[in-house]
N, CA, C and O atoms as CSV, one atom per row, in Angstrom:
chain,resi,resn,atom,element,x,y,z
A,1,MET,N,N,181.433,105.759,201.037
A,1,MET,CA,C,182.144,104.244,200.501
A,1,MET,C,C,181.017,104.043,199.399
A,1,MET,O,O,179.862,104.448,199.521
A,2,GLY,N,N,181.553,103.319,198.246
A,2,GLY,CA,C,180.828,102.813,197.026
A,2,GLY,C,C,181.435,101.219,197.057
A,2,GLY,O,O,182.488,100.858,197.583
A,3,ARG,N,N,180.704,100.599,196.521
A,3,ARG,CA,C,180.747,98.927,195.960
A,3,ARG,C,C,180.336,98.829,194.838
A,3,ARG,O,O,179.328,99.429,194.466
A,4,THR,N,N,181.100,97.980,194.003
A,4,THR,CA,C,180.820,97.227,192.630
A,4,THR,C,C,181.155,95.966,192.607
A,4,THR,O,O,181.930,95.460,193.419
A,5,LEU,N,N,180.540,95.299,191.579
A,5,LEU,CA,C,180.928,93.979,191.338
A,5,LEU,C,C,181.909,93.505,190.160
A,5,LEU,O,O,181.637,93.652,188.969
A,6,VAL,N,N,182.967,92.975,190.598
A,6,VAL,CA,C,184.136,92.768,189.895
A,6,VAL,C,C,184.203,91.236,189.294
A,6,VAL,O,O,184.168,90.491,190.273
A,7,ILE,N,N,184.267,90.635,188.353
A,7,ILE,CA,C,184.341,89.447,187.914
A,7,ILE,C,C,185.609,89.180,186.905
A,7,ILE,O,O,185.677,89.603,185.750
A,8,ALA,N,N,186.636,88.359,187.608
A,8,ALA,CA,C,187.820,87.998,186.809
A,8,ALA,C,C,187.035,86.616,186.045
A,8,ALA,O,O,186.719,85.544,186.560
A,9,LYS,N,N,186.888,87.025,184.831
A,9,LYS,CA,C,186.229,85.811,183.813
A,9,LYS,C,C,187.034,84.663,183.750
A,9,LYS,O,O,188.211,84.793,184.083
A,10,PRO,N,N,186.576,83.420,183.338
A,10,PRO,CA,C,187.201,82.242,183.078
A,10,PRO,C,C,188.682,82.483,182.486
A,10,PRO,O,O,189.702,81.934,182.904
A,11,ASP,N,N,188.597,83.411,181.433
A,11,ASP,CA,C,190.065,83.613,180.598
A,11,ASP,C,C,190.926,84.012,181.484
A,11,ASP,O,O,192.092,83.652,181.326
A,12,ALA,N,N,190.593,84.815,182.586
A,12,ALA,CA,C,191.486,85.292,183.592
A,12,ALA,C,C,192.246,84.387,184.375
A,12,ALA,O,O,193.459,84.334,184.578
A,13,VAL,N,N,191.009,83.463,184.902
A,13,VAL,CA,C,191.430,82.363,185.846
A,13,VAL,C,C,192.303,81.298,184.863
A,13,VAL,O,O,193.452,81.031,185.215
A,14,GLU,N,N,191.958,80.911,184.080
A,14,GLU,CA,C,192.830,79.953,182.988
A,14,GLU,C,C,194.049,80.531,182.710
A,14,GLU,O,O,194.979,79.727,182.664
A,15,ARG,N,N,194.362,81.866,182.480
A,15,ARG,CA,C,195.502,82.233,182.102
A,15,ARG,C,C,196.543,82.832,183.322
A,15,ARG,O,O,197.527,83.547,183.132
A,16,GLY,N,N,196.033,82.328,184.620
A,16,GLY,CA,C,196.657,82.816,185.863
A,16,GLY,C,C,196.670,84.019,186.173
A,16,GLY,O,O,197.521,84.217,187.039
A,17,LEU,N,N,195.876,85.349,185.739
A,17,LEU,CA,C,195.711,86.601,185.608
A,17,LEU,C,C,195.000,86.989,186.756
A,17,LEU,O,O,194.892,88.215,186.772
A,18,VAL,N,N,194.429,86.407,187.796
A,18,VAL,CA,C,193.723,86.983,188.718
A,18,VAL,C,C,194.414,87.555,189.767
A,18,VAL,O,O,193.902,88.486,190.388
A,19,GLY,N,N,195.558,87.107,190.064
A,19,GLY,CA,C,196.414,87.639,191.061
A,19,GLY,C,C,196.869,88.924,190.653
A,19,GLY,O,O,196.963,89.749,191.562
A,20,GLU,N,N,197.231,89.360,189.294
A,20,GLU,CA,C,197.415,90.568,188.746
A,20,GLU,C,C,196.257,91.446,188.661
A,20,GLU,O,O,196.465,92.656,188.743
A,21,ILE,N,N,195.104,91.034,188.514
A,21,ILE,CA,C,193.910,92.059,188.636
A,21,ILE,C,C,193.573,92.314,189.921
A,21,ILE,O,O,193.145,93.452,190.112
A,22,VAL,N,N,193.647,91.488,191.002
A,22,VAL,CA,C,193.509,91.789,192.285
A,22,VAL,C,C,194.461,92.827,192.805
A,22,VAL,O,O,194.094,93.780,193.493
A,23,SER,N,N,195.691,92.600,192.447
A,23,SER,CA,C,196.846,93.426,192.628
A,23,SER,C,C,196.397,94.798,192.285
A,23,SER,O,O,196.261,95.724,193.084
A,24,ARG,N,N,196.138,94.829,190.739
A,24,ARG,CA,C,195.874,96.302,190.599
A,24,ARG,C,C,194.820,96.876,191.301
A,24,ARG,O,O,194.937,98.046,191.665
A,25,LEU,N,N,193.832,96.262,191.548
A,25,LEU,CA,C,192.634,96.892,192.349
A,25,LEU,C,C,193.201,97.433,193.794
A,25,LEU,O,O,192.889,98.516,194.290
A,26,GLU,N,N,194.029,96.540,194.329
A,26,GLU,CA,C,194.299,96.797,195.850
A,26,GLU,C,C,195.394,98.003,195.846
A,26,GLU,O,O,195.362,98.889,196.701
A,27,ARG,N,N,196.489,97.951,194.675
A,27,ARG,CA,C,197.329,99.091,194.850
A,27,ARG,C,C,196.690,100.352,194.398
A,27,ARG,O,O,197.353,101.389,194.401
A,28,ARG,N,N,195.150,100.341,193.913
A,28,ARG,CA,C,194.746,101.521,193.716
A,28,ARG,C,C,194.159,102.061,195.039
A,28,ARG,O,O,193.945,103.250,195.274
A,29,GLY,N,N,193.949,101.109,195.800
A,29,GLY,CA,C,193.399,101.482,197.228
A,29,GLY,C,C,192.084,100.845,197.670
A,29,GLY,O,O,191.550,101.062,198.758
A,30,LEU,N,N,191.558,99.935,196.598
A,30,LEU,CA,C,190.321,99.520,196.839
A,30,LEU,C,C,190.406,98.326,197.592
A,30,LEU,O,O,191.425,97.639,197.528
A,31,ASN,N,N,189.364,97.979,198.358
A,31,ASN,CA,C,189.293,96.874,199.102
A,31,ASN,C,C,188.218,95.805,198.622
A,31,ASN,O,O,187.140,96.118,198.116
A,32,MET,N,N,188.737,94.239,198.890
A,32,MET,CA,C,187.671,93.350,198.378
A,32,MET,C,C,187.128,92.913,199.580
A,32,MET,O,O,187.830,92.487,200.497
A,33,VAL,N,N,185.949,92.992,199.624
A,33,VAL,CA,C,185.172,92.685,200.947
A,33,VAL,C,C,184.297,91.340,200.766
A,33,VAL,O,O,183.644,90.867,201.696
A,34,ALA,N,N,184.352,90.745,199.418
A,34,ALA,CA,C,183.756,89.272,199.476
A,34,ALA,C,C,184.499,88.670,198.192
A,34,ALA,O,O,184.991,89.397,197.329
A,35,ALA,N,N,184.527,87.460,198.157
A,35,ALA,CA,C,184.893,86.905,196.892
A,35,ALA,C,C,184.698,85.498,196.621
A,35,ALA,O,O,184.853,84.861,197.663
A,36,ARG,N,N,184.463,84.879,195.790
A,36,ARG,CA,C,183.850,83.469,195.732
A,36,ARG,C,C,184.576,82.825,194.356
A,36,ARG,O,O,184.453,83.418,193.285
A,37,LEU,N,N,185.099,81.967,194.424
A,37,LEU,CA,C,185.671,81.120,193.000
A,37,LEU,C,C,184.442,80.351,192.599
A,37,LEU,O,O,184.038,79.632,193.513
A,38,THR,N,N,183.782,80.302,191.573
A,38,THR,CA,C,182.574,79.679,191.304
A,38,THR,C,C,182.396,79.571,189.696
A,38,THR,O,O,182.615,80.478,188.893
A,39,VAL,N,N,182.036,78.510,189.462
A,39,VAL,CA,C,181.320,78.200,188.175
A,39,VAL,C,C,180.108,78.962,187.958
A,39,VAL,O,O,179.168,78.608,188.669
A,40,ILE,N,N,179.862,80.033,187.061
A,40,ILE,CA,C,178.718,80.755,186.697
A,40,ILE,C,C,177.786,79.713,185.911
A,40,ILE,O,O,178.007,79.458,184.728
A,41,ASP,N,N,176.695,79.101,186.649
A,41,ASP,CA,C,175.954,77.979,185.587
A,41,ASP,C,C,174.830,78.918,184.918
A,41,ASP,O,O,174.706,80.098,185.247
A,42,GLU,N,N,174.171,78.406,184.129
A,42,GLU,CA,C,173.222,78.931,183.234
A,42,GLU,C,C,172.170,79.759,184.009
A,42,GLU,O,O,171.847,80.854,183.550
A,43,GLU,N,N,171.592,79.284,185.207
A,43,GLU,CA,C,170.666,79.910,186.060
A,43,GLU,C,C,171.225,81.267,186.299
A,43,GLU,O,O,170.701,82.307,185.903
A,44,LEU,N,N,172.489,81.163,187.076
A,44,LEU,CA,C,173.081,82.457,187.678
A,44,LEU,C,C,173.510,83.611,186.370
A,44,LEU,O,O,173.444,84.840,186.386
A,45,ALA,N,N,173.899,82.810,185.429
A,45,ALA,CA,C,174.102,83.695,184.213
A,45,ALA,C,C,173.056,84.394,183.560
A,45,ALA,O,O,173.342,85.429,182.958
A,46,SER,N,N,171.858,83.974,183.589
A,46,SER,CA,C,170.871,84.572,183.011
A,46,SER,C,C,170.423,85.316,184.101
A,46,SER,O,O,169.884,86.289,183.574
A,47,ARG,N,N,170.336,85.421,185.189
A,47,ARG,CA,C,170.088,86.640,186.206
A,47,ARG,C,C,171.130,87.900,186.081
A,47,ARG,O,O,170.802,89.070,186.282
A,48,HIS,N,N,172.470,87.447,185.705
A,48,HIS,CA,C,173.439,88.283,185.835
A,48,HIS,C,C,173.449,89.233,184.327
A,48,HIS,O,O,173.654,90.443,184.236
A,49,TYR,N,N,173.192,88.370,183.346
A,49,TYR,CA,C,173.170,89.020,182.140
A,49,TYR,C,C,171.437,89.016,181.614
A,49,TYR,O,O,171.146,88.539,180.517
A,50,ALA,N,N,170.584,89.487,182.354
A,50,ALA,CA,C,169.064,89.597,182.242
A,50,ALA,C,C,168.953,90.697,181.039
A,50,ALA,O,O,167.954,90.554,180.334
A,51,GLU,N,N,169.581,91.470,180.792
A,51,GLU,CA,C,169.491,92.499,179.940
A,51,GLU,C,C,169.746,92.166,178.550
A,51,GLU,O,O,169.489,92.858,177.564
A,52,HIS,N,N,170.398,90.771,178.608
A,52,HIS,CA,C,170.840,90.340,177.351
A,52,HIS,C,C,170.169,89.032,176.708
A,52,HIS,O,O,170.409,88.634,175.568
A,53,VAL,N,N,169.361,88.476,177.544
A,53,VAL,CA,C,168.589,87.472,177.232
A,53,VAL,C,C,167.827,87.817,176.071
A,53,VAL,O,O,167.195,88.873,176.033
A,54,GLY,N,N,167.845,86.786,174.870
A,54,GLY,CA,C,167.192,86.887,173.620
A,54,GLY,C,C,168.093,87.685,172.712
A,54,GLY,O,O,167.636,87.686,171.568
A,55,LYS,N,N,169.147,88.322,172.821
A,55,LYS,CA,C,170.281,88.910,171.832
A,55,LYS,C,C,170.808,87.782,171.192
A,55,LYS,O,O,170.736,86.714,171.800
A,56,SER,N,N,171.333,87.813,170.063
A,56,SER,CA,C,171.968,86.833,169.031
A,56,SER,C,C,173.332,86.323,169.951
A,56,SER,O,O,173.716,85.161,169.819
A,57,PHE,N,N,173.865,87.028,170.657
A,57,PHE,CA,C,175.131,86.659,171.067
A,57,PHE,C,C,175.261,86.104,172.348
A,57,PHE,O,O,176.356,85.719,172.758
A,58,TYR,N,N,173.806,86.001,173.292
A,58,TYR,CA,C,173.480,85.529,174.313
A,58,TYR,C,C,174.034,84.217,174.631
A,58,TYR,O,O,174.617,84.022,175.698
A,59,PRO,N,N,173.871,83.284,173.723
A,59,PRO,CA,C,173.950,81.594,173.979
A,59,PRO,C,C,175.631,81.699,174.446
A,59,PRO,O,O,176.075,81.297,175.521
A,60,GLU,N,N,176.411,82.335,173.360
A,60,GLU,CA,C,177.920,82.408,173.462
A,60,GLU,C,C,178.540,82.935,174.683
A,60,GLU,O,O,179.593,82.579,175.214
A,61,LEU,N,N,177.687,83.867,175.045
A,61,LEU,CA,C,178.035,84.598,176.456
A,61,LEU,C,C,178.013,83.762,177.461
A,61,LEU,O,O,178.974,83.734,178.231
A,62,VAL,N,N,176.806,82.845,177.661
A,62,VAL,CA,C,176.630,82.060,178.796
A,62,VAL,C,C,177.563,80.991,178.803
A,62,VAL,O,O,178.108,80.617,179.841
A,63,ALA,N,N,177.796,80.420,177.550
A,63,ALA,CA,C,178.624,79.382,177.235
A,63,ALA,C,C,180.175,79.820,177.843
A,63,ALA,O,O,180.831,79.067,178.563
A,64,PHE,N,N,180.549,80.946,177.486
A,64,PHE,CA,C,181.794,81.551,177.790
A,64,PHE,C,C,181.986,81.470,179.495
A,64,PHE,O,O,182.855,80.889,180.145
A,65,ILE,N,N,181.026,82.147,179.868
A,65,ILE,CA,C,181.031,82.582,181.664
A,65,ILE,C,C,181.002,81.376,182.248
A,65,ILE,O,O,181.580,81.289,183.331
A,66,GLY,N,N,180.448,80.367,181.785
A,66,GLY,CA,C,180.347,79.203,182.596
A,66,GLY,C,C,181.234,78.001,182.069
A,66,GLY,O,O,180.915,76.834,182.292
A,67,ARG,N,N,182.281,78.328,181.410
A,67,ARG,CA,C,183.119,77.225,180.800
A,67,ARG,C,C,183.920,76.576,181.929
A,67,ARG,O,O,184.091,75.362,182.041
A,68,SER,N,N,184.441,77.614,182.838
A,68,SER,CA,C,185.320,77.250,183.992
A,68,SER,C,C,185.153,78.081,185.277
A,68,SER,O,O,184.150,78.793,185.320
A,69,PRO,N,N,185.937,78.093,186.265
A,69,PRO,CA,C,185.550,79.126,187.289
A,69,PRO,C,C,185.992,80.686,187.034
A,69,PRO,O,O,186.923,81.032,186.307
A,70,SER,N,N,185.219,81.468,187.705
A,70,SER,CA,C,185.334,82.789,187.505
A,70,SER,C,C,185.488,83.197,189.099
A,70,SER,O,O,184.940,82.561,190.000
A,71,LEU,N,N,186.342,84.387,189.308
A,71,LEU,CA,C,186.582,84.799,190.729
A,71,LEU,C,C,185.656,86.097,190.576
A,71,LEU,O,O,185.848,87.082,189.863
A,72,VAL,N,N,184.421,85.772,191.593
A,72,VAL,CA,C,183.437,86.910,191.684
A,72,VAL,C,C,183.793,87.863,192.860
A,72,VAL,O,O,183.951,87.421,193.998
A,73,MET,N,N,183.891,88.928,192.615
A,73,MET,CA,C,184.461,89.818,194.016
A,73,MET,C,C,183.407,91.058,194.370
A,73,MET,O,O,182.795,91.591,193.445
A,74,VAL,N,N,183.270,91.378,195.368
A,74,VAL,CA,C,182.644,92.737,195.805
A,74,VAL,C,C,183.939,93.600,196.019
A,74,VAL,O,O,184.900,93.156,196.647
A,75,ILE,N,N,183.916,94.907,195.443
A,75,ILE,CA,C,185.293,95.699,195.748
A,75,ILE,C,C,184.599,96.893,196.447
A,75,ILE,O,O,183.411,97.109,196.206
A,76,GLU,N,N,185.187,97.554,197.169
A,76,GLU,CA,C,184.584,98.744,197.638
A,76,GLU,C,C,185.815,99.770,197.923
A,76,GLU,O,O,186.949,99.440,198.270
A,77,GLY,N,N,185.285,101.230,197.674
A,77,GLY,CA,C,186.297,102.276,197.857
A,77,GLY,C,C,185.388,103.554,197.724
A,77,GLY,O,O,184.172,103.457,197.889
A,78,PRO,N,N,185.907,104.586,197.465
A,78,PRO,CA,C,185.127,105.875,197.488
A,78,PRO,C,C,184.035,105.827,196.685
A,78,PRO,O,O,183.898,104.955,195.827
A,79,GLU,N,N,183.145,106.797,196.913
A,79,GLU,CA,C,182.132,107.153,196.168
A,79,GLU,C,C,182.350,106.901,194.676
A,79,GLU,O,O,183.475,107.169,194.254
A,80,GLU,N,N,181.313,106.357,193.686
A,80,GLU,CA,C,181.572,105.777,192.383
A,80,GLU,C,C,182.588,104.811,192.164
A,80,GLU,O,O,183.214,104.820,191.104
A,81,THR,N,N,182.829,103.941,193.097
A,81,THR,CA,C,183.634,102.963,192.871
A,81,THR,C,C,183.581,102.358,191.479
A,81,THR,O,O,184.619,102.261,190.824
A,82,TRP,N,N,182.342,101.922,190.973
A,82,TRP,CA,C,182.132,101.385,189.781
A,82,TRP,C,C,182.744,102.074,188.701
A,82,TRP,O,O,183.271,101.399,187.817
A,83,ARG,N,N,182.758,103.434,188.630
A,83,ARG,CA,C,183.410,104.319,187.955
A,83,ARG,C,C,184.839,104.020,187.856
A,83,ARG,O,O,185.365,103.789,186.767
A,84,LEU,N,N,185.380,104.017,188.783
A,84,LEU,CA,C,186.891,103.803,188.980
A,84,LEU,C,C,187.377,102.431,188.562
A,84,LEU,O,O,188.451,102.432,187.960
A,85,VAL,N,N,186.859,101.397,188.743
A,85,VAL,CA,C,187.003,100.046,188.530
A,85,VAL,C,C,186.926,100.042,186.760
A,85,VAL,O,O,187.681,99.397,186.033
A,86,ARG,N,N,185.878,100.884,186.340
A,86,ARG,CA,C,185.679,100.613,184.918
A,86,ARG,C,C,186.676,101.243,183.903
A,86,ARG,O,O,186.973,100.864,182.770
A,87,THR,N,N,187.089,102.257,184.590
A,87,THR,CA,C,188.487,103.162,183.935
A,87,THR,C,C,189.751,102.165,184.121
A,87,THR,O,O,190.633,102.132,183.263
A,88,MET,N,N,189.793,101.468,185.119
A,88,MET,CA,C,190.924,100.658,185.437
A,88,MET,C,C,190.908,99.409,184.347
A,88,MET,O,O,191.910,98.891,183.855
A,89,MET,N,N,189.675,99.089,184.117
A,89,MET,CA,C,189.430,97.894,182.916
A,89,MET,C,C,189.757,98.180,181.620
A,89,MET,O,O,190.215,97.373,180.811
A,90,GLY,N,N,189.486,99.489,181.403
A,90,GLY,CA,C,189.669,99.773,179.931
A,90,GLY,C,C,188.496,99.596,179.222
A,90,GLY,O,O,187.410,99.329,179.735
A,91,ALA,N,N,188.735,99.759,177.920
A,91,ALA,CA,C,187.480,99.406,176.693
A,91,ALA,C,C,187.180,97.893,176.626
A,91,ALA,O,O,188.015,96.988,176.627
A,92,THR,N,N,185.967,97.793,176.574
A,92,THR,CA,C,185.577,96.505,176.339
A,92,THR,C,C,186.262,95.638,175.160
A,92,THR,O,O,186.560,94.451,175.292
A,93,ASN,N,N,186.456,96.352,174.059
A,93,ASN,CA,C,187.592,95.681,173.082
A,93,ASN,C,C,188.713,96.102,173.460
A,93,ASN,O,O,188.963,97.303,173.555
A,94,PRO,N,N,189.651,95.050,173.764
A,94,PRO,CA,C,190.812,95.402,174.243
A,94,PRO,C,C,191.730,96.018,173.168
A,94,PRO,O,O,192.668,96.676,173.617
A,95,ARG,N,N,191.620,95.915,171.746
A,95,ARG,CA,C,192.152,96.553,170.772
A,95,ARG,C,C,191.852,98.176,170.947
A,95,ARG,O,O,192.532,99.015,170.356
A,96,ASP,N,N,191.001,98.442,171.630
A,96,ASP,CA,C,190.558,100.047,171.982
A,96,ASP,C,C,191.253,100.532,173.328
A,96,ASP,O,O,191.632,101.684,173.540
A,97,ALA,N,N,191.355,99.443,174.209
A,97,ALA,CA,C,191.827,99.475,175.497
A,97,ALA,C,C,193.048,100.576,175.919
A,97,ALA,O,O,193.971,100.377,175.129
A,98,ALA,N,N,193.308,101.374,176.616
A,98,ALA,CA,C,194.384,102.159,176.507
A,98,ALA,C,C,195.368,101.423,177.499
A,98,ALA,O,O,195.019,100.945,178.578
A,99,PRO,N,N,196.785,101.398,176.923
A,99,PRO,CA,C,197.993,100.975,177.746
A,99,PRO,C,C,197.807,101.446,179.213
A,99,PRO,O,O,197.457,102.589,179.506
A,100,GLY,N,N,198.072,100.468,180.105
A,100,GLY,CA,C,197.949,100.995,181.495
A,100,GLY,C,C,196.585,100.377,182.274
A,100,GLY,O,O,196.398,100.391,183.491
A,101,THR,N,N,195.673,99.824,181.231
A,101,THR,CA,C,194.358,99.124,181.732
A,101,THR,C,C,194.607,97.781,181.797
A,101,THR,O,O,195.562,97.282,181.201
A,102,ILE,N,N,193.737,97.059,182.554
A,102,ILE,CA,C,193.720,95.779,182.679
A,102,ILE,C,C,193.525,94.997,181.308
A,102,ILE,O,O,194.253,94.018,181.146
A,103,ARG,N,N,192.629,95.320,180.314
A,103,ARG,CA,C,192.296,94.849,179.163
A,103,ARG,C,C,193.511,95.198,178.099
A,103,ARG,O,O,193.974,94.360,177.325
A,104,GLY,N,N,193.968,96.621,178.188
A,104,GLY,CA,C,194.855,97.358,177.554
A,104,GLY,C,C,196.328,96.450,177.606
A,104,GLY,O,O,197.018,96.252,176.605
A,105,ASP,N,N,196.557,96.096,178.570
A,105,ASP,CA,C,197.547,95.342,178.937
A,105,ASP,C,C,197.902,93.798,178.704
A,105,ASP,O,O,198.968,93.245,178.436
A,106,LEU,N,N,196.625,93.315,178.905
A,106,LEU,CA,C,196.550,91.869,179.409
A,106,LEU,C,C,195.536,91.062,178.416
A,106,LEU,O,O,195.625,89.843,178.265
A,107,ALA,N,N,194.604,91.836,177.784
A,107,ALA,CA,C,193.500,90.882,176.953
A,107,ALA,C,C,193.977,91.342,175.303
A,107,ALA,O,O,194.609,92.344,174.970
A,108,THR,N,N,193.495,90.363,174.531
A,108,THR,CA,C,193.415,90.316,173.127
A,108,THR,C,C,192.189,90.386,172.495
A,108,THR,O,O,192.054,91.066,171.477
A,109,GLU,N,N,191.248,89.736,173.003
A,109,GLU,CA,C,189.867,89.533,172.115
A,109,GLU,C,C,188.500,90.157,172.865
A,109,GLU,O,O,188.375,90.109,174.089
A,110,VAL,N,N,187.729,90.610,172.188
A,110,VAL,CA,C,186.732,90.933,172.782
A,110,VAL,C,C,185.918,90.080,173.478
A,110,VAL,O,O,185.613,90.482,174.601
A,111,THR,N,N,185.483,89.036,173.146
A,111,THR,CA,C,184.985,87.856,173.565
A,111,THR,C,C,185.571,87.079,174.896
A,111,THR,O,O,185.076,86.292,175.703
A,112,GLU,N,N,186.790,87.650,174.741
A,112,GLU,CA,C,187.499,87.200,176.210
A,112,GLU,C,C,188.345,88.308,176.687
A,112,GLU,O,O,189.536,88.425,176.399
A,113,ASN,N,N,187.606,89.193,177.501
A,113,ASN,CA,C,188.165,90.307,177.684
A,113,ASN,C,C,188.653,90.282,179.305
A,113,ASN,O,O,188.950,91.374,179.790
A,114,LEU,N,N,188.726,89.353,179.965
A,114,LEU,CA,C,189.237,89.147,181.168
A,114,LEU,C,C,188.386,89.582,182.395
A,114,LEU,O,O,188.254,88.856,183.380
A,115,VAL,N,N,187.854,90.727,182.285
A,115,VAL,CA,C,187.029,91.219,183.505
A,115,VAL,C,C,185.715,91.698,183.200
A,115,VAL,O,O,185.371,92.099,182.088
A,116,HIS,N,N,185.003,91.645,184.205
A,116,HIS,CA,C,183.436,92.320,184.042
A,116,HIS,C,C,183.505,93.221,185.468
A,116,HIS,O,O,183.866,92.826,186.576
A,117,GLY,N,N,183.065,94.493,185.093
A,117,GLY,CA,C,182.726,95.386,186.047
A,117,GLY,C,C,181.167,96.037,185.752
A,117,GLY,O,O,180.728,96.226,184.617
A,118,SER,N,N,180.463,96.324,186.958
A,118,SER,CA,C,179.209,96.831,186.975
A,118,SER,C,C,179.546,98.360,186.144
A,118,SER,O,O,180.574,99.036,186.152
A,119,ASP,N,N,178.490,98.537,185.581
A,119,ASP,CA,C,178.435,99.882,184.743
A,119,ASP,C,C,177.825,100.992,185.265
A,119,ASP,O,O,177.791,101.994,184.551
A,120,SER,N,N,177.292,101.032,186.457
A,120,SER,CA,C,176.457,102.010,187.113
A,120,SER,C,C,176.411,101.665,188.364
A,120,SER,O,O,176.855,100.573,188.717
A,121,GLU,N,N,175.816,102.621,189.316
A,121,GLU,CA,C,175.630,102.560,190.992
A,121,GLU,C,C,174.431,101.147,190.938
A,121,GLU,O,O,174.601,100.069,191.509
A,122,GLU,N,N,173.416,101.478,190.218
A,122,GLU,CA,C,172.232,100.518,189.994
A,122,GLU,C,C,172.461,99.102,189.622
A,122,GLU,O,O,171.927,98.125,190.146
A,123,SER,N,N,173.586,99.116,188.353
A,123,SER,CA,C,173.962,97.863,188.297
A,123,SER,C,C,174.719,97.197,189.362
A,123,SER,O,O,174.636,95.997,189.626
A,124,ALA,N,N,175.485,98.086,189.974
A,124,ALA,CA,C,176.365,97.125,190.888
A,124,ALA,C,C,175.455,96.734,192.059
A,124,ALA,O,O,175.572,95.588,192.495
A,125,VAL,N,N,174.636,97.494,192.569
A,125,VAL,CA,C,173.644,96.978,193.588
A,125,VAL,C,C,172.730,95.681,193.163
A,125,VAL,O,O,172.412,94.811,193.974
A,126,ARG,N,N,172.399,95.673,191.943
A,126,ARG,CA,C,171.691,94.532,191.446
A,126,ARG,C,C,172.241,93.290,191.237
A,126,ARG,O,O,171.699,92.191,191.352
A,127,GLU,N,N,173.655,93.636,190.837
A,127,GLU,CA,C,174.608,92.492,190.533
A,127,GLU,C,C,175.217,91.856,191.825
A,127,GLU,O,O,175.338,90.635,191.924
A,128,ILE,N,N,175.578,92.679,192.763
A,128,ILE,CA,C,175.889,92.179,193.783
A,128,ILE,C,C,174.844,91.389,194.672
A,128,ILE,O,O,175.154,90.512,195.479
A,129,GLY,N,N,173.669,91.790,194.427
A,129,GLY,CA,C,172.392,91.033,194.907
A,129,GLY,C,C,172.412,89.554,194.319
A,129,GLY,O,O,172.100,88.642,195.085
A,130,VAL,N,N,172.742,89.276,193.067
A,130,VAL,CA,C,172.634,88.082,192.574
A,130,VAL,C,C,173.907,87.207,192.816
A,130,VAL,O,O,173.701,85.996,192.897
A,131,PHE,N,N,175.093,87.615,192.933
A,131,PHE,CA,C,175.910,86.901,193.445
A,131,PHE,C,C,176.216,86.760,195.104
A,131,PHE,O,O,176.672,85.719,195.578
A,132,PHE,N,N,175.920,87.874,195.867
A,132,PHE,CA,C,176.071,87.896,197.198
A,132,PHE,C,C,174.953,88.413,197.964
A,132,PHE,O,O,175.151,89.381,198.699
A,133,PRO,N,N,173.659,87.823,197.872
A,133,PRO,CA,C,172.337,88.358,198.379
A,133,PRO,C,C,172.758,88.766,199.973
A,133,PRO,O,O,172.483,89.829,200.530
A,134,GLU,N,N,173.465,87.677,200.519
A,134,GLU,CA,C,173.699,88.317,201.965
A,134,GLU,C,C,174.248,89.575,202.102
A,134,GLU,O,O,173.820,90.226,203.055
A,135,LEU,N,N,175.079,90.085,201.404
A,135,LEU,CA,C,175.654,91.447,201.504
A,135,LEU,C,C,174.521,92.491,201.304
A,135,LEU,O,O,174.569,93.425,202.104
A,136,VAL,N,N,173.636,92.516,200.508
A,136,VAL,CA,C,172.560,93.271,200.103
A,136,VAL,C,C,171.598,93.309,201.140
A,136,VAL,O,O,170.961,94.321,201.433
A,137,ALA,N,N,171.459,91.863,201.870
A,137,ALA,CA,C,170.426,92.069,203.015
A,137,ALA,C,C,171.047,92.521,204.059
A,137,ALA,O,O,170.309,93.213,204.759
A,138,ARG,N,N,172.006,92.421,204.411
A,138,ARG,CA,C,172.926,93.064,205.555
A,138,ARG,C,C,172.798,94.610,205.415
A,138,ARG,O,O,172.444,95.255,206.402
A,139,THR,N,N,173.095,95.298,204.119
A,139,THR,CA,C,173.210,96.746,204.021
A,139,THR,C,C,171.861,97.300,203.784
A,139,THR,O,O,171.774,98.525,203.701
A,140,ALA,N,N,170.720,96.528,203.653
A,140,ALA,CA,C,169.137,97.145,203.543
A,140,ALA,C,C,168.963,97.200,205.309
A,140,ALA,O,O,168.251,98.065,205.819
A,141,SER,N,N,169.624,96.281,206.063
A,141,SER,CA,C,169.101,96.291,207.503
A,141,SER,C,C,169.371,97.632,208.186
A,141,SER,O,O,169.015,97.815,209.351
């Protein structure tokens, strides 16, 4: 089994698309094992986006992710679940995302592209630890 972190970002919550996003994951046979509706504050954003600290777009990124609630989820499925979810999400820029993907069907702007998904097994472990440390502690035991 594999696990990955998925965030239905503020634009997804604001537009009422969380149900559609979760439904797509579930229809694919993936399971939500943890979820939390939360406003991602600056401290949490800095841990989540650690690789982007200091980049020119970082302040805008933090402002966006914290502007209103996001649904943060741990999704479980087959090995390399992160890769499956990333394929379902589509290209980062919705203009390049294929029809049938979440971004290809529902997003319009690269800065508001509805979802985040871990981009590797290592990122999934790290990101799950940021938002759900209790799951990482339980897994390590």
